N, C-alpha and C positions, 0 to 999 in steps of 0.2 A: 210423147214428142220429146220432152226434155231429155229422156233416156237417149233417145237417137242422136240428139245434137251432141250430147256429152260424149257419146261413142264416138261420132265423126271427130271432135276436137280430139278425144284421146288418140285416134288412130293418126291423125295429122301430127300430133306432137312426136308419136313415135317414129313417123317417116321422117320428120325433121332432124330429132336425134340421130336416126341411121345415116342421114345424109352427111352431118356433122362428122360422125364418126368415120365415114368413108374419106371425107376431105382431110382428116387428120392422119389416116392411113397413108394417103398419096402424099402428103406433106413430108411423113417420115421416110418415104423412100428416095434415095439418092441425096442423103444429108450431105452438105458441104462442110468443110473444115474450116475451124478458126485457129489460126497458127501463132505461135509464141515467137518471140525473139530468140535468137541463138543463147542457149544458157546451158551452164554445168550443173544446175540444181538438181538434187535426187528427186526422183518420183515417188508417189504414193505406193505402198505396197498392197497386195491382196491379202485377204484375211488368212490367219493361219490356217494350213491344211489344204490351201488351193493348191491344185495341181495343172499342169498344161501336158498334153500329150500330143503327138503327131496322129493325123488322121491319114491312113495308108501307110506305106512302107518307104519313106524318102531316104536318101543318104544323108548321114549327119555328119558334119566336120567337127571332131572331138575338139577343136580349137575354139569353135563358136557354138557352143552347147545350147539346147532348147532351154536349159534353166536361165540363161541370159536374158529371155524374153520377159521375165517377171523379177528381175532383180533389183528394179527400182534406180538403176545406174543412169540410164538413158545414154550412154557411151558404149554400151557392150552390145552384141548382136547375135542373133542366130542365123546361120547361113542356110539358104534354102537352094536346093538343086534345080528346081524350076519355078520360078517365082509366081507365074500366072496360074499354077494349079496346087499353090501350098495350102494346105488346111491343118489349123490347130483345133484342139478342143480342151476349154477350160472346165474344170469340175470344181464345185465349192462344196463344203462340208454341211452347210445349211443354205436355204433360200437366200439369196443376196439381190438387194436393190442397186441395180447400176444406174446412177444418174447421168454421169458423164465419163466418157471413156477417151484416154489418149493413146496416139500412136506415133512412134518414132521411125521414119524411114532409115536405112541405113546402106551404105555401099561405096564404092568408088571405083575408078578406072572402068567405066562403063557397064557396072553390075546393074541388074535389073531391081526395080525397086517397086512396091505396090501401088497401084492406081485405083483399082476399085475392089471393095471388099464387102462381103455378104456376112452378115451375123445372122444366124438363126438360134433361137432360144428355147429352152426347154419347155416354155409356156406356149409354144406355137407361133411366136410373133418372130417377123424377120426384118431386118434393116440392111439398106445398101449404104454404103459409106464411100463418097468420092474424094480421094487424096489428092492434095497440090503436089507438084514435083519439088519437094524440100529435102534433097540427097545432100548429105554431108558426110566427108569420109573421116578415116581414122586421125585420131588427134584433135578433132574439131568439135567444138560444143553441138548439141544437137537442138533441132527445132522440132517442138511438140505440136501435132495436130489435135485438135480436141473435138469431140462430137457429143451433142446430147442423146442419150439412149432411151432412160427413163423405162427401164425393163426388170421385173424381178424374175429370177430363175435359179436353177440349182446347177445348171450348166448352159454353155453356150459354143457353137463352133464359130471360127473366124477363117472365112475362105476367101483367099485372093483369087479374083476372077478374071481380072485384067492388070497388066504391069507396064510401067515405062520401060521399054527396052532400047537401049542405045547400042547394045553389042551382045553381051553374054544375056543367056536366058535365065541364069542364076544369080541370085543375089541375097540381099540381108534385110532382116527387120530388126531395128533396135530394142523397141519395148512397146508391149500393149499392158496400158496403165490404167488404174481405177481411180481417176481424179476425184470421182465422188461416188462411193459404194459403200455398202454395209451389209452385214447379214441382217435377216428379217426375223424379230423374235417369233418363236412358234406361238399359235394360239393359246396354248395352255400357259406359257409363260405370262402372256398379255393377262389371262384371266386369274392367274396368282396374284400378279402385281396390283391389278385393280381391286380385288378382295383385300389385299394388305393395306391400300390406301384407305378404302372405305372402313375397315376394323380401327386403323389409327384415328381417322376423322371421328368415328363412334366415340372412342375413348376420350378424345379430346372435349367432345361436346359433353359426355357424361361428367367429366371433371368441372367443367364450367356450370353446369346446371345441377 
């Protein structure tokens, strides 16, 4: 009898945890931005070895190359020939925890800018970001839109699925920046670190006693 009661309680607790997990997933979809004031401040850089590439075969303007997307300036940009179908892929040399991601829109004179972005991570997670229209043009300070991501991945894709279009379908993106991100130590490194700490603590204890 007691076993049956415990089993029912265990099942109920797992159902409750599952519902909480679903609520968290729904809350993560369609995340809205927190926007900064116009600024010239440099942005954080991705870890050394991070690469970004086009997905597909878009036309690239050599005056606004893809490298501008991760240069940390916030005031340069990459030109996209069709903003609403633009896709980038970010690759890391080690699994990276991305806590907060920053995006800068860029363009002027009727250029299209990103409105809705889908992030797809190597761990199977996805997130949709809703950007405000914060378009600033050449020679002006940028406005940073930040989003909470909280994903650990070895790569992710950045897909623009909707755009603010006033005239042209092509446009620009100024920056995709790691506002809070860092490589995650390999398990072996954590084990070695823990072992070293234990050995050091043991040596200290032996000296005292």
